[in-house]
BATI-798111 format. One line per 10 residues: number of its first residue (from 0); for each residue x, y, z of C-alpha. Coordinates in pm, 1 decimal. Example, Ala and Ser with C-alpha at 12.3 -4.5 7.8 and 13.67 -1.06 7.14 Angstrom:
BATI-798111
0> 1230.0 -450.0 780.0; 1367.0 -106.0 714.0;
end
This chain:
BATI-798111
0> 0.0 0.0 0.0; 284.8 236.2 86.1; 451.6 154.1 -246.6; 129.8 241.0 -436.6; 92.7 570.7 -248.3; 449.4 667.7 -324.5; 397.8 589.3 -694.0; 82.2 803.1 -706.3; 273.8 1094.9 -556.1; 546.0 1073.7 -820.8;
10> 533.1 1329.0 -1104.6; 422.2 1256.8 -1460.9; 679.5 1352.3 -1725.7; 564.3 1491.0 -2061.7; 792.2 1566.3 -2358.0; 788.3 1601.4 -2733.4; 993.8 1343.9 -2918.8; 1277.4 1530.5 -3089.9; 1533.2 1450.1 -3356.2; 1817.0 1426.9 -3103.4;
20> 1629.0 1166.4 -2899.6; 1554.0 949.8 -3203.2; 1915.7 980.4 -3317.1; 2043.0 861.3 -2978.2; 1791.4 578.3 -2983.5; 1915.2 464.7 -3324.4; 2276.7 468.5 -3203.3; 2174.3 273.6 -2894.8; 2015.2 2.4 -3108.9; 2316.5 2.3 -3340.3;
30> 2553.2 -31.1 -3046.1; 2357.2 -323.7 -2905.4; 2339.9 -500.8 -3242.6; 2702.3 -457.3 -3350.5; 2903.0 -380.0 -3037.9; 3085.9 -66.2 -2936.5; 3386.2 -63.8 -3169.8; 3201.6 -174.9 -3484.3; 2910.6 69.0 -3430.0; 3145.6 364.8 -3382.2;
40> 3337.2 259.1 -3691.4; 3021.5 235.5 -3903.7; 2875.3 562.0 -3776.9; 3206.7 737.3 -3843.1; 3220.7 589.2 -4192.2; 2863.7 699.7 -4256.3; 2958.6 1053.6 -4155.8; 3261.8 1054.1 -4388.1; 3108.6 873.6 -4684.8; 2754.5 998.2 -4648.1;
50> 2644.4 633.1 -4643.9; 2359.9 521.6 -4412.5; 2391.5 218.3 -4187.0; 2124.1 261.3 -3920.0; 1803.7 63.0 -3886.7; 1595.2 334.2 -4055.2; 1869.0 439.1 -4297.4; 1930.4 769.0 -4121.9; 2252.0 815.1 -3925.5; 2317.3 1179.8 -3823.8;
60> 2659.8 1302.5 -3731.5; 2839.4 1136.5 -3443.5; 2858.6 1310.7 -3106.8; 2865.1 1057.2 -2828.2; 2714.1 712.4 -2843.2; 2662.2 715.8 -2469.3; 2476.8 1053.8 -2466.3; 2113.7 953.7 -2407.4; 1953.5 1275.6 -2529.4; 1714.3 1510.9 -2343.5;
70> 1430.1 1264.0 -2279.5; 1635.2 972.9 -2144.1; 1855.1 1208.9 -1942.6; 1558.9 1335.5 -1738.1; 1355.6 1013.1 -1726.3; 1660.1 814.2 -1610.5; 1746.3 1067.7 -1340.8; 1394.1 1149.3 -1213.5; 1150.6 898.3 -1064.1; 809.3 924.9 -1231.3;
80> 474.2 744.4 -1221.1; 409.5 787.5 -1596.5; 586.8 919.0 -1903.1; 398.1 1069.8 -2198.5; 589.8 1108.7 -2524.0; 418.5 1341.4 -2774.9; 502.7 1218.0 -3123.5; 463.2 1385.5 -3463.1; 384.6 1186.2 -3780.2; 754.4 1167.7 -3863.9;
90> 840.9 965.5 -3554.1; 522.2 774.2 -3467.2; 667.0 476.1 -3660.2; 923.6 460.5 -3376.9; 653.2 403.1 -3113.7; 750.5 55.9 -2993.5; 1122.5 131.8 -3003.3; 1065.6 453.2 -2804.5; 866.6 266.2 -2539.0; 1140.1 2.8 -2506.7;
100> 1427.0 251.6 -2513.9; 1285.1 503.8 -2260.6; 1146.9 220.2 -2048.0; 1496.9 73.9 -2006.6; 1602.3 380.3 -1810.8; 1286.1 423.3 -1603.0; 1045.2 200.6 -1416.6; 756.7 431.4 -1511.3; 482.6 341.8 -1757.1; 574.5 484.7 -2100.5;
110> 295.5 608.9 -2332.0; 354.7 735.1 -2685.6; 79.5 966.4 -2812.7; 24.8 1019.3 -3183.5; -39.3 1393.6 -3219.9; -89.6 1355.5 -3597.5; 122.3 1666.6 -3651.3; 266.8 1671.6 -4002.8; 419.1 2020.0 -3969.7; 621.9 2059.8 -3646.7;
120> 653.6 2435.7 -3709.7; 275.5 2500.1 -3713.3; 164.0 2679.8 -3396.6; -200.4 2598.4 -3468.8; -136.8 2223.3 -3495.8; 82.4 2222.9 -3185.4; -177.0 2417.5 -2985.0; -450.1 2176.3 -3092.1; -233.7 1876.4 -2995.7; -164.0 2020.7 -2652.0;
130> -532.9 2095.7 -2612.2; -616.4 1734.1 -2691.4; -358.5 1617.3 -2438.1; -507.7 1854.8 -2181.1; -860.7 1720.1 -2222.4; -773.0 1351.6 -2261.7; -474.9 1294.1 -2032.4; -433.2 1582.3 -1788.9; -544.6 1541.2 -1427.1; -514.4 1843.9 -1196.8;
140> -465.3 1619.4 -894.7; -126.5 1499.0 -1028.4; 202.5 1683.8 -1068.6; 321.6 1714.4 -1429.5; 675.0 1787.5 -1548.5; 694.6 1923.7 -1904.9; 1042.8 1880.1 -2050.5; 1072.4 2154.6 -2314.2; 1422.2 2064.2 -2433.5; 1311.0 1827.1 -2715.6;
150> 1109.1 1934.7 -3016.6; 1109.8 2228.3 -3253.9; 1125.1 2590.9 -3132.0; 752.1 2617.9 -3207.6; 682.2 2315.6 -2986.7; 896.4 2455.5 -2707.1; 742.7 2803.9 -2720.7; 382.4 2684.6 -2742.3; 434.4 2431.3 -2461.5; 580.0 2694.2 -2228.9;
160> 299.6 2934.5 -2314.3; 17.0 2685.9 -2261.3; 162.9 2527.7 -1947.3; 196.4 2875.5 -1796.1; -158.7 2970.6 -1884.3; -355.0 2652.8 -1848.9; -198.9 2340.8 -1691.0; -252.0 2358.0 -1315.7; 10.9 2201.3 -1091.2; 249.9 2166.8 -1384.5;
170> 618.0 2261.5 -1395.5; 855.9 2322.7 -1681.8; 1197.7 2157.6 -1688.4; 1491.2 2162.5 -1928.3; 1755.8 1895.4 -1968.5; 2106.5 2024.1 -1900.9; 2359.4 2011.5 -2181.7; 2608.9 1733.9 -2088.2; 2892.8 1986.3 -2123.6; 2748.1 2201.7 -1844.8;
180> 2633.8 1939.3 -1593.6; 2758.2 2016.1 -1242.0; 2717.6 1813.2 -925.8; 2546.8 1539.0 -1129.3; 2236.0 1758.9 -1177.8; 2094.3 1667.3 -1518.5; 1789.3 1895.1 -1536.0; 1669.9 2238.0 -1427.2; 1332.1 2372.7 -1311.8; 1239.7 2689.1 -1503.5;
190> 1100.3 2938.0 -1252.5; 805.6 3097.2 -1429.6; 552.6 3336.0 -1269.8; 271.5 3179.8 -1066.5; 41.0 3021.8 -1322.1; -290.0 3157.1 -1197.9; -175.0 3507.1 -1111.0; 20.5 3540.1 -1434.5; -270.9 3426.8 -1645.2; -521.6 3641.7 -1460.7;
200> -312.9 3953.3 -1501.1; -212.7 3903.0 -1862.3; -526.7 3792.3 -2040.5; -664.6 3970.4 -2347.2; -761.3 4318.2 -2229.9; -900.1 4594.7 -2446.9; -710.4 4895.2 -2317.0; -804.6 5118.5 -2604.8; -1087.0 5117.1 -2852.2; -851.9 5078.5 -3146.4;
210> -706.3 4776.3 -2972.0; -1056.4 4645.4 -2908.5; -1136.0 4641.1 -3278.8; -801.8 4479.4 -3361.8; -840.4 4214.0 -3092.9; -1193.5 4132.9 -3206.7; -1056.6 4073.9 -3555.5; -770.3 3866.9 -3413.0; -1007.6 3651.5 -3206.7; -1224.7 3583.1 -3511.4;
220> -925.2 3516.3 -3736.7; -718.3 3297.8 -3502.9; -961.9 3124.6 -3269.5; -1303.8 3099.9 -3431.3; -1216.8 2786.1 -3627.7; -1092.9 2589.5 -3325.2; -1359.9 2410.5 -3124.7; -1113.4 2333.0 -2847.2; -1040.0 2701.2 -2778.2; -1298.0 2829.9 -2530.7;
230> -1364.8 3204.4 -2531.4; -1472.7 3412.0 -2230.6; -1623.0 3755.0 -2295.5; -1628.6 3993.2 -1998.8; -1761.9 4342.4 -1951.6; -2052.1 4545.4 -1818.6; -2409.9 4474.9 -1918.2; -2486.5 4607.7 -2262.9; -2129.8 4620.5 -2405.0; -2219.1 4376.3 -2682.7;
240> -2100.9 4038.7 -2552.5; -2386.1 3845.2 -2713.7; -2343.7 4029.3 -3043.8; -1969.8 3956.5 -3047.4; -2035.0 3587.3 -2971.2; -2272.8 3574.2 -3269.7; -2012.4 3747.5 -3485.7; -1751.5 3485.5 -3391.3; -2002.1 3213.6 -3478.0; -2110.6 3367.7 -3809.0;
250> -1756.4 3431.2 -3930.8; -1628.5 3087.3 -3837.0; -1543.7 2819.6 -4086.9; -1776.3 2523.0 -4131.1; -1921.3 2344.9 -3941.5; -1949.5 2624.5 -3687.1; -2121.7 2888.2 -3896.9; -2469.5 2736.7 -3930.1; -2707.5 3005.6 -3804.6; -2929.2 2745.5 -3636.0;
260> -2632.1 2608.9 -3444.3; -2580.0 2918.7 -3228.4; -2740.9 2803.2 -2903.9; -2799.4 3073.5 -2643.9; -2828.1 2988.8 -2274.4; -2897.3 3241.0 -1998.5; -2730.3 3066.0 -1705.4; -2887.6 3301.7 -1451.4; -3236.6 3199.7 -1554.8; -3179.7 2822.8 -1547.7;
270> -2954.1 2804.5 -1240.2; -3232.8 2869.9 -988.8; -3288.6 2493.5 -954.3; -3035.1 2208.0 -996.2; -3281.1 1982.6 -1180.0; -3386.3 2254.1 -1420.8; -3019.5 2339.8 -1477.1; -2931.7 1979.7 -1566.5; -3237.7 1930.9 -1788.4; -3184.9 2253.3 -1983.4;
280> -2817.4 2183.3 -2048.8; -2812.7 1805.4 -2086.9; -3168.4 1701.9 -2173.9; -3386.8 1438.9 -2007.9; -3517.7 1087.5 -2060.7; -3891.9 1043.3 -2106.1; -4058.4 1013.8 -1766.1; -3754.9 1146.6 -1575.7; -3972.9 1406.8 -1408.4; -4339.9 1505.9 -1397.1;
290> -4446.0 1648.7 -1730.1; -4157.4 1499.4 -1928.8; -4365.6 1304.1 -2182.9; -4090.8 1273.8 -2445.3; -3712.7 1242.8 -2460.0; -3567.8 1592.5 -2445.5; -3240.3 1712.2 -2596.7; -3037.4 1964.0 -2399.0; -2847.5 2269.3 -2515.0; -2513.6 2084.6 -2535.7;
300> -2658.0 1831.1 -2781.3; -2826.7 2099.0 -2988.1; -2496.1 2285.9 -3016.9; -2303.9 1999.0 -3179.2; -2119.3 2125.1 -3487.9; -2192.7 2473.7 -3366.0; -2155.5 2720.6 -3080.9; -2292.3 2701.8 -2726.9; -2308.9 3050.4 -2575.9; -2325.6 3042.6 -2194.4;
310> -2434.9 3392.6 -2101.2; -2405.5 3510.6 -1739.7; -2196.5 3208.8 -1645.7; -2080.9 3393.8 -1335.1; -2429.9 3346.0 -1186.2; -2403.5 2966.3 -1174.9; -2383.9 2862.5 -807.0; -2068.1 2679.0 -709.4; -2274.9 2370.7 -623.6; -2373.8 2340.5 -991.8;
320> -2041.2 2433.8 -1147.1; -1901.9 2080.6 -1123.6; -2154.1 1928.4 -1366.5; -2082.3 2208.3 -1612.7; -1709.1 2145.9 -1572.5; -1747.3 1773.2 -1636.6; -1941.4 1831.3 -1957.4; -1685.4 2077.0 -2096.3; -1384.1 1877.9 -1977.3; -1492.8 1527.3 -2075.4;
330> -1693.7 1630.6 -2383.2; -1977.6 1404.1 -2283.1; -2314.2 1441.5 -2109.6; -2582.5 1228.1 -1952.8; -2956.3 1284.4 -1994.8; -3136.2 1355.0 -1668.1; -3281.7 1025.8 -1552.4; -3048.3 813.0 -1766.0; -2709.3 651.1 -1697.3; -2586.1 627.6 -2057.8;
340> -2311.1 875.6 -2148.8; -2342.2 1068.9 -2476.1; -2020.9 1176.9 -2651.8; -2037.1 1532.1 -2783.6; -1900.9 1628.9 -3124.3; -1763.7 1968.9 -3220.2; -1919.4 2186.0 -2953.2; -1745.1 2519.3 -2925.8; -1797.5 2699.9 -2593.0; -1824.7 3078.8 -2565.6;
350> -1909.3 3219.9 -2222.9; -1989.9 3568.9 -2100.4; -2022.8 3746.5 -1767.9; -2036.1 4096.1 -1623.1; -1872.6 3968.3 -1304.4; -1502.9 3980.2 -1227.6; -1443.2 3605.8 -1230.9; -1083.1 3654.9 -1124.9; -1204.8 3799.4 -795.3; -1477.2 3536.0 -770.4;
360> -1210.6 3264.0 -798.7; -999.9 3429.8 -531.3; -1305.1 3458.2 -303.3; -1388.3 3091.7 -354.8; -1718.7 3160.4 -533.9; -1609.5 3029.0 -872.9; -1410.6 2713.7 -940.5; -1058.2 2781.0 -1060.9; -1055.4 2470.1 -1280.2; -1381.1 2577.5 -1446.2;
370> -1231.5 2921.1 -1512.4; -942.2 2763.0 -1698.9; -1182.0 2549.7 -1900.1; -1391.5 2843.2 -2022.1; -1120.9 3111.2 -2048.2; -855.2 2981.9 -2284.4; -909.5 3306.4 -2474.9; -1049.8 3572.3 -2236.0; -1158.1 3901.6 -2396.0; -1261.3 4208.1 -2194.8;
380> -1499.9 4438.7 -2382.3; -1478.7 4806.4 -2277.2; -1777.2 5017.3 -2162.9; -1911.3 5281.1 -2399.6; -1795.1 5571.6 -2181.4; -1437.3 5442.8 -2201.0; -1454.7 5421.9 -2578.5; -1584.7 5781.1 -2594.4; -1299.8 5899.6 -2372.8; -1014.4 5710.5 -2540.6;
390> -1106.4 5715.8 -2908.5; -1362.8 5968.0 -3031.9; -1353.7 5846.7 -3392.4; -1424.4 5485.4 -3295.3; -1703.8 5600.4 -3065.7; -1862.2 5801.9 -3347.1; -1828.0 5498.5 -3572.5; -2022.5 5290.8 -3317.9; -2294.8 5556.0 -3293.0; -2324.5 5582.4 -3671.6;
400> -2330.2 5203.5 -3703.5; -2615.9 5185.9 -3450.1; -2793.5 5468.0 -3633.3; -2768.0 5282.3 -3967.0; -2888.4 4951.8 -3819.3; -3202.4 5124.0 -3684.9; -3256.0 5317.9 -4008.3; -3241.4 4990.7 -4204.6; -3494.8 4816.0 -3982.0; -3819.0 4726.6 -4151.7;
410> -4019.4 4999.0 -3982.7; -4237.3 5246.4 -4167.9; -4084.5 5591.1 -4170.2; -3736.1 5504.6 -4033.3; -3575.6 5570.3 -4372.2; -3710.8 5927.0 -4343.2; -3438.6 6017.0 -4089.0; -3117.8 6139.0 -4253.5; -2864.3 6197.2 -3979.6; -2765.2 6294.4 -3626.0;
420> -2656.4 6657.7 -3612.5; -2317.1 6765.3 -3471.3; -2450.4 6907.1 -3142.4; -2644.7 6585.9 -3080.1; -2333.3 6378.4 -3148.1; -2135.1 6587.9 -2899.9; -2413.0 6540.2 -2644.8; -2404.4 6162.9 -2696.1; -2028.8 6158.3 -2646.7; -2055.6 6332.1 -2308.7;
430> -2312.4 6094.5 -2155.1; -2212.3 5817.8 -1911.4; -2422.7 5543.4 -2081.6; -2450.4 5302.7 -1786.8; -2644.3 5065.6 -2013.8; -2370.0 5086.0 -2280.3; -2455.2 4985.7 -2640.1; -2793.4 4847.2 -2539.6; -2895.4 5178.8 -2386.2; -2754.4 5371.0 -2683.9;
440> -2963.9 5159.4 -2920.0; -3281.0 5215.3 -2716.5; -3225.5 5592.2 -2693.9; -3159.1 5623.9 -3067.1; -3461.8 5407.6 -3147.9; -3687.9 5630.7 -2937.4; -3523.4 5935.3 -3095.6; -3614.4 5802.4 -3441.9; -3976.8 5771.2 -3336.7; -3977.8 6119.4 -3180.3;
450> -3814.2 6277.4 -3485.9; -4071.7 6115.4 -3716.3; -4355.1 6253.5 -3500.9; -4199.2 6600.1 -3528.6; -4144.8 6549.6 -3904.2; -3776.5 6617.9 -3852.4; -3523.4 6448.5 -4078.5; -3250.2 6520.4 -3826.1; -3207.9 6385.6 -3473.3; -3125.3 6693.4 -3269.3;
460> -2972.8 6743.6 -2928.7; -3314.0 6841.9 -2790.3; -3472.4 6517.1 -2910.4; -3189.2 6311.2 -2761.9; -3201.1 6493.4 -2428.4; -3569.1 6416.0 -2392.8; -3525.4 6048.3 -2473.0; -3218.7 6011.0 -2249.4; -3413.9 6158.5 -1957.6; -3688.6 5898.1 -2012.5;
470> -3430.5 5619.1 -1985.5; -3274.5 5750.6 -1665.3; -3366.2 5584.1 -1339.7; -3494.8 5853.4 -1104.1; -3404.1 5855.5 -740.6; -3673.7 5808.0 -482.5; -3812.2 6134.7 -354.2; -3667.8 6174.2 -6.1; -3890.7 6205.0 293.6; -3864.6 6506.5 510.4;
480> -3656.2 6327.0 769.0; -3408.7 6225.4 493.2; -3338.4 6588.6 416.1; -3215.3 6647.4 772.3; -2832.3 6612.0 760.5; -2842.2 6490.3 1121.0; -3109.8 6231.8 1056.9; -3020.5 5879.5 1171.3; -3285.0 5609.7 1118.3; -3373.9 5415.4 1431.5;
490> -3410.7 5096.7 1224.9; -3126.2 5124.2 973.4; -3186.0 4776.3 828.6; -3555.4 4841.0 774.3; -3489.6 5188.8 636.0; -3239.0 5052.2 381.5; -3479.3 4773.8 286.9; -3754.6 5027.3 215.2; -3515.6 5222.2 -6.8; -3413.5 4903.1 -188.9;
500> -3778.4 4806.4 -246.4; -3863.2 5149.8 -384.9; -3559.1 5150.1 -612.0; -3633.2 4802.2 -752.1; -4002.7 4885.5 -795.5; -3912.9 5187.1 -1011.7; -3672.5 4975.2 -1216.2; -3947.9 4718.2 -1276.8; -4191.6 4990.0 -1382.2; -3943.0 5124.6 -1634.7;
510> -3880.2 4770.7 -1762.9; -4248.5 4673.4 -1794.5; -4200.0 4423.6 -1510.5; -3924.8 4244.5 -1703.3; -3675.9 4119.8 -1443.0; -3403.9 4049.7 -1701.2; -3422.1 4413.4 -1821.1; -3454.7 4558.9 -1469.5; -3138.5 4385.6 -1349.7; -2929.0 4597.0 -1585.8;
520> -3077.5 4915.4 -1437.0; -3013.7 4826.2 -1072.8; -2686.7 4635.1 -1117.4; -2815.8 4308.1 -963.7; -2769.3 3962.7 -1113.0; -3085.3 3797.1 -1243.5; -3111.3 3529.6 -976.0; -3075.0 3765.7 -678.0; -3313.3 4023.5 -823.0; -3573.4 3760.0 -911.1;
530> -3556.6 3615.5 -559.4; -3598.8 3965.9 -411.7; -3899.0 4040.5 -636.2; -4069.0 3714.0 -541.6; -3998.9 3753.6 -170.1; -4151.3 4102.0 -147.2; -4416.0 4052.8 -419.3; -4303.7 4359.1 -615.5; -4452.0 4256.7 -953.3;
end
């Protein structure tokens, strides 16, 4: 039992199979077949005459027949529970020889993985291969050692980048050059920044509006075609997270660009009950619950060969996050009321939240492992006020784009409106826009209607001012005792509750009793606001 425990606690070594390692392996086989003197003689002759004598007719130049290469050097010196060798197409034919050769120097189980990479310089192929390894072989409960000495520069760079950003509990090692080994230390631990903190502080951030446009284009160009790359969109309510998710989907390559395969899920609305959450996401077997008269497919199934958009993922309670994690990690689901596992095909995950998930992870409210699963490519979308402040031309472009989209809507009379005048544009630029693009759209839409009623072809500052004032959330009229600067309520809790009720009631009135719309006005999440409304019967 003690022996088993010790083995479990040993690290798992992962390395690409490189040319140097295969060369050393060939020389090792040659040495064992022919003997020391004859093998050296033949290898030397091959170097001089350019004639090949090795088993696979490829004998590189002679260095040292007893130099094991980077993989054997570390696997011989370090005790491990498992060894994973990542192999490109060029060397997968060496699978059995690699297992035998590396296994001779280590008691660990040796596994050779066919990455199917035919171009070892392709960052995209390497990233996909590492992603596949992550989902199929990586276990956060174990310690992994990634040896980045073997492989091409692209393999080394991408491995270091992805291990830093994604592989929890993993370390990066290099094999020491035999010429520089001191004190019999054959490998070195590369001290990189703390994985979580580094990743959290260096994710894709839109620091300027120009950058935001460029990064949007980059995300669509570089990540949209990869189902294994999960995208997390963050930002305030109304910044256009859903619209950007649809844009990623629409501009993707097949099979991800089918309009019917963009499946939207509001996590806040379905996470009020664990059963409802499971049924909505994973489906249900006929008879699994009262009213389930037919087999029901869930959102994950419907999104196969398409995009699953998990909006407001930050509202999922921690107690339900594990089943979401399992589905994304294992790429399989189980219908509610059924034991059979269903393997998912080509489901790309895009998530969105207005919460700071970094802080939620640190507070223990959001699972760190789930964050890594959904945030391989995190993108922070800036609020409208920031765009107006940092880049006036981009802001005006957004306003004009919104104007044109409304003008082109199939509404009688909208084509009558020609433009927004200069004073109105300046007024728009100086507003705070707490509702961001959503609020801008609503204000401009109402301004269209007002301008048509006034038979004005131009949206003026006066028209905008009136419509903006209608969208503002007024403060509760203070009671006389509130006006007293020395006033202190005897029941502070009750007094604050009354204020909260009044504030939420006004938000509901302005939203036509739509809780989803009211939440954006008061800054609550859907679940908390809905619970409050039900508790105090405010609808």
